[in-house]
N, C-alpha and C positions, 0 to 999 in steps of 0.2 A: 559503522557509526555515522551519524549525520552531523557534519561539521564538528566532529570530535566531542560532542556534548551528550548524546543520548546513545547508550548501548542498544544494539539492534533488538535484543530481547530482554526486556526488563520487567520483573514482577516484584515490585516493592512499594511500600507505602499505600497499598490499596489500589494501585494503578498497574495495568499491564500495557506495555508498549512493544509494538513490532515495527521495524523500519527496514527499508531496503530500496533497491532500484530494480527496474525492469527495462530491458532493452526491447524496443519495438521496431517493427518493419512497416513500410508503407501499406503492405497488404493486411496487417493486423488491425481488425476492427474491434476485436476483443482479445484479452489475454488473461489467462488464469494466473493468479498470484497465490502461492502457497507459503504459509508461515513455517519456519523451522520448528517451532513449538506452537501448539494450539492456544488460542485465546480461551478464557474461561467461559465465555458466552458469545452470543452474536450481537450484543448491544455495544458496539464500538463505533467510533468515528474514524473515518479515513480521510486524511489530508493528502492531496496529491500535489506534487511539484513537477510540472512538465518541463522544467529546465529550458525555458525560452521557446518551447514548441507552441504553435498557435492552433487553437481549436477547442472543442468541447470534450473534456475528460470527465469521467465519472466512475465511481465504484458501486457495483451492485452485487446481488447474490452473496451477501455476507454469510459466511459460515465460520465455525470455530477454527477451521483449518486454512482459511483464506477468503479471497473475494475475486470477482471478475472486474477487470479494468476495461472500460469502454473507451475507445479511441477514435479520433477523426481520420485515421490513415496517414500517419506521419512516421518519419524515420528519426530515431533518437533514443533518449533514456528518460524514463519517468521515475521520479522518486516518490516514496510514500511513507507515511507514518500512520499506524493504526493505534488508537488509544482507547482503552476500556477502563472505566472506573468501576472496580468490582466491589 
């Protein structure tokens, strides 16, 4: 859960939410993120929370099973929330 408010996998009220964290190493310029359950489609928004890390972070290659996290080569943890309005 993110701050105790959103279950990591929620499918209710017409919205699907997937949330989690990804540990990254300095040598990681990309990291595959896989959802525990698929999204209904690829039309979802990904919000990244780099937890104080500095640099450009982005999510690309969105699939129903996950996405690619693009990183600036930092060590730490990146949080994410993926939201789809179905």
